[in-house]
N, C-alpha and C positions, 0 to 999 in steps of 0.2 A: 301846364302846357307851355310850349316854347313858341312864341309868336314869330321868332326870327328864323325858325327852321323851315326848310322846304320839304321835309319828309312828312308823309301823310300820318305817320305814327305819333307825331308830336301835337296832334290836335284832339280835343275831346269831342268826338262825334256824337250826334244826337241819339243814335241807337243805343249807345252805352248808357245814356241818361234814362232812356225808356226802360232799359234792362234793369238797372239798379232800383228804380222806383217800382217796377214790377215785383222785384224781390221784397222790397220794403212792404208793399201792400199785402203780400201773401206770406209774410213771415210769422204771423200770429197763429195761423192754423194751416193744416195741410202739410204737403211734402216739404215746404221750405221753412218750417218752424225750426228754431235753433236746436231743439232736442233731437230732431231727426237729421240735421245737417252736421252736428258736432262730429269732428274727426274725419269727415269725408275728404278724400283726396280730389283736388280740383286742379285742372290745368287750363290756363287762359292762353289762347292762340292770338297772335297779332295784337298784343295787349295795348300797345301805344302808351298812353298815360296810366293805364292800369285800373281805371275806374270800376269796370265790371268785376275784376279780381278783388278789389277792396270790398265790394258788396258781398261777395261770397265769404270772405274772411270774417266779416262782421257777423255772419251767421254761425261762425264756429268752425268753418272749413280750413283745411290746410292747403293753401293755394300756392301753386307754382305758376308765376306769371311770366310769359315769354314773348320775345320779339326778335327782330334782326339786330345785329350788333350795333348798327347806327343809332338805334333807338334806346339801347340799354342804359346809357348814362342818365337820360331823363327818367326812365322807368325806375332805375335804382334810387335816384334822388327822391322820387315820389314815395317809394316804399319806405325809405329811411325816415322821411319826414312824417309819415303816418303810422309807422309800426307801433309806436308806444301807445298812442291813443286807441288803436284797434285792440291791442292787448288789454288796455284798461277797460274798454267798453265790453269786451268779451268776459273779462273776469267779473264784472258787475253782474252779468247775466248768467254766469256759471258755465259759459261755453268759451273755451280758449281756442282761438283759431290762430293761424300764422300765414305769412305771405313771404315768399322768396322769389328771386329773379333768376332766369336762365335764358341763354341764347338758344333759339330754335328756328332754324331755317326749314321751311316746309319741305319734306322729302329727304332731309338729311338724316341718314340712319344713325350716325354717331350721336347727333343731338337728341334724337328720339330715345335712343338707348340710355343716354345719360340722365334723363328725367325719370326713368324707372316706371314705365307703364305696366299694367293698365291703371286708369283713373276711374273714380266713381262718377265724376262729371268732367266733361270737356265743354268749355264756354268760349264764345267769341262774339264780338260786335263789330259790324261794318268791316268784316274781313274780306268780303267779296266785292270787288269793283271792276275787275277785268277778267275776261274769259280765260286767259292763260294761267290764272291762279287756281282755277277750279280743280284741275287734276292733282297738283301737289297738295292742295288743302285736303282733298278727299283721301289721298294716300296717307297723309299725316294723321287725320282723324281715325282712320281705320287702324293704323299702327299703334295708336295710343289707347284704343278701346279694348275692353273685355266684354264678355257676354252680357253683363249687367250695367254697362256704362250708359249714362244719360248724357245726351248732347244738347246743349242750349245755345242757340245762335240768334242774335239780334241783327236785323238787316234792313237797310233802307234801299228801296228799289230805285235805281238810277238809270238802268238800261233794261228794257224788256227782253232783249235778246240774251243778255247775260243771265237774267233772272230765269228765263225759260230753260236755258241750258243747265243752270245750277239745279233747278227743281228736278229735271230729268235725271241728273246724276245722283242726287240725293235719294230719290225714290227707288233707284236701282239698287242702292246699298243699305238704306235705312227705312224704318217705319217712321214716316214724317207726319207730325201733327202741328197744326197752327194754333197758337194761343189766341183765344178770342179777345177782342178789345175790352170786353167787360171785365176781364181778369187783370187788365193793366191799370195803372194809376189813371184816374179820371182826367187829369190834366196833362201828364207826361205821356202822350201818345199822339200819333199822326197817321193819316190814311196811308202814307207810303212806307211806314215803318212797321215791320212784322217781327214777331218772336216765334221761333220754331223750337219744338222739342222733338228729338229723334232718338230712336233706339236702334242699335245694330241688328240687322236681320240675322236669324240663325243661319249658320253655314250650310251650304248644300241643300237649300230648300227645294222641294219639288216645285214644278211649274205652277201647280195649283196654289201651293202655299205662298209662293212669291207674288202671285197676282193679287192675293188678298192683302198682303202687307204693303203693297205699293200705293195704296190710297192715302190721300192727304185728309186728315181729320182735324177737328178742333180738340184741343187737349184740355181736360178738366184738371187744372192744377190744384184745385182745392178738393176737400172731401165733399160729397153730395150735400147740397143745401147750404154751402158756405160762401156762395157768391154774394158779396155784400153790395155790389153795384150792378145789378142786371140792367141791360138796356143802355149802358153808357155808350154814347155815340162819339166818334172821332170828329174833331173839328178841323176844317181846313186852315192852312196858314193864314193868319190875320183875317179870318172870316168874319169876326164880329165887328160891329160898328161902335163898340163902346168907346168912351172918351179916352181911356188910357189902356195901354198894353202892358201885360205882365212880362216877367223875364223870359218865360218860355216862348211867348208869342213874338217877342222881340228877336229872340234867337232864331226862331223859325223864319223870320223875315230877313235874316242875314246880318243882324247887328251884332254888337259885342256879346261874347259867349256868357251865358248865365251860369252862376254857380248852382250846381244841383245839391251836392251835399256840403252844407256850409262849413263842416269841420274838416273836409278833405282838402289838403293843400296840393294843388296841381299846378 
């Protein structure tokens, strides 16, 4: 991360940390195990420092991580600093992933064409913070998607107005499911941070079909019976009265950013 930059993309936001710890927890079984993720094409939108993209690359995916031109120097630096150990980690596990950087302004047709859609996965964390971004984000996700694309978004609610508008738009275009807190890492979660899984709706659905697909549900990201931590409850920021705070609690209280992946150099 770049503490001297005023651009939002140069900060490691908490939702990206929740996202990668969610991947880590669910990488042993189910849809996110490396044997199922190997070779999947992934694009990260609004990547910033690229943490979420690194998480997918470590599972064996071929990741294109993208952002605006102002953020690319930092993003490219992070990728170069971490590419070798990502390759080494994946070679040890038998899954060779990759990560590359590309410029992508949402809604820019030339940028979208250059990354060669469709993708197996579209990911993003904390990419929605202003209402004016909702429409270009929606258009970009749609343009990058194919019939079987899975969309994974991590998001911290900061404005109920923006959140309600966002959910309305998403449900009009995608089948939206919310990841339950029990599927997240027991420590790296927070009541205001949500993970969503979305599938593109089939084109030209009848009205009856569309109404069925608009419902928001909880997504079972593991195979039946594989939930290792049922009943995990989210804890509020600094809610405990213990004598000491760990890195995550300190971060949630606004102090120095905690290192999530000790090997990732951001």
